[in-house]
N, C-alpha and C positions, 0 to 999 in steps of 0.2 A: 290260604287265599288258591282261589283257580287260578290256574296258568293262562288258560285260554289258547294254549299254542295249537294251532290248526284245526280248533273249531269254533263254533260260534257259541259262546257261554257268556247268555246274560248272568249277571249277579248283582242282585238288590242290595240299595242301602250302602253302593261304595261310595268312598269319597274322593273326588279326584282333585288334585292341587297344581298347579302352574308356581313357578318362582321363576323371576324374570330378573336378570342384574340392569340396572337403571343407565340410562346415560352409555351404553356400550360403544354406539355408533361413534360419540363425541369422542370417548376414552382411546379407541383404535385408532383414532386420528395422533393423537399424542405419545403412542407408545411404539416402540417398535416391536418387529414381530417377535423376539424373542420375551420381551416383558408381556406382549398379548398372550403369548404361548405358555408362560409362566400363571398369568391371571386365570386362563381358562381353565388350566391343571388344578389350581388353587379352588376353584369355583366348582369344579366335576369331582373332586376328591372329597370335598367337603360336604357339598350338597349329598352325596350320595351314603355317604357315612351316615350322616344325620337321618338319612330318611331309611336309612337299614335298621340302623339303632333303635330307631320309634316304631319299628316292625312294618313300613310300607314297603313299597314297592317301587324303584325306578323304573319306571315305563320307556323314558328315552328323553335324550337330551336333543336341543332344537337350538344349536347355536349357544346362545346367551339364556337359555332358557331350560329347564327341566320338569319334565311332567312325570308326578308319581300318583300312585292309589293307594289307600288303606280303606281297611272297611269302616271302622268307627269315625264318626265326625269327631267327637271328642278327642280322640288320638290323632286325627288329623289335624283338628286344632293346636294342641300342643304340638304336632310335628311342626308345622309351619312357623310356630313362635322359636323354635329351639334351630330350624334354618335361619330364621331371621337374625338371631343371637350370634349364631356360628359365623356369620358374613358380617356382622357389627366388628367382631373380635380380630378380623382380618383384615389390616390396612391396605391391604392390595387390593381388594375388592371393593366396588362399586356397591352400593343398598342395594336391596331387593324389592321387588312390589310380590305378592303372592294373591293368588284367590285361590278360594275352595269351595265347589258343590257337591252335594250327595245328592245320589239318587241310582236308577237302574242305567248300567251300560252293557255294550256290546263288548266283550273280549274276543279278540281276534287277531291270532299270528303273533302274539307278546305286544298290540296294541289296544287302545282303549278308544268306543265310539260312542256317541250318544248326547244326549242334552246337557249331563253335567259337563262333559268337557267342554263344551259351547260357552256355557256359563261362565265355568270357573277362567276360561281364557277373557271372557269379555270384563270379568272381574279384576283380572289381572295388569287387565289394559288401562283398567280407571284406578285403581289404586295409586296413592301416592305413594315415594320413595320410602323405603323401611316402614310400610304396613302390610296389614293382611286384611282383605276383604271374603266375607263370605258370605253366600247365599241365606234364605231363609231358613231349608233345610238343616244346613250344618248349625245353623243359629238355633234352631227348636234340638236339634241332637245334643247341643251341649251344655243346656240346661240341667242344673244341679251338679255340675262341675265346678267345683269351688278356685280349680285354677284359673279359670276362666272366664270373662267377661265380654258381652259385644254390647256395642250401641248402634242402635238403628241411624243410617242416613237417609237422606234423601233418594227417592227412587231415582234409577238410570235409564235413559231412552236410548239403547245400542241398539244396533243391527240386529231385527230378530227379536228384540225383548222391546216391547214398549214401556213396560215398567218394570223392572228388572230391582227388586230391591237388594241392595246391599247394605251388607252390618260389618263395622268396625270393629276386630278382635283384638283384643288386649289381653295379657297376662294379670289376674287378679293382683290389685296394689301398684299396676303399671300407673304412672301420671301422664297426662295430656294426650 
């Protein structure tokens, strides 16, 4: 994977993901600073481990959210489901909402920019707790992967995108 450190490096067909902890504002009101620190530590360590193990790259953490990239849509989808599973197993963490989008991005000084970043952020905002939403590019990119299933949802009208088509991502055999 291209680091993009110090230069403008477009990279085609990169998949961008956001994973956001649900209800952290409410959670912070009920926890001490020590408990909050422990929760954030568990979140950062757990998500960083899964992202790395699945072949992705952590771009940055933004409070209660992580931004990551990985080349292939199917591997991004698998990574997102592994993140969700990792957080499900940790009782100290609230559930995640995750959004994935694929396309060309500009990698600059270790950060990523472009439409997939914006779309992944919008999908994350609209995902229900403990779910993963993907865009059309990711949905098409995982066709034929027996591990994964998507279900087309009603289009979203969000800032900058009048008809953003989300798909709900599930692991094959997963119910509800």
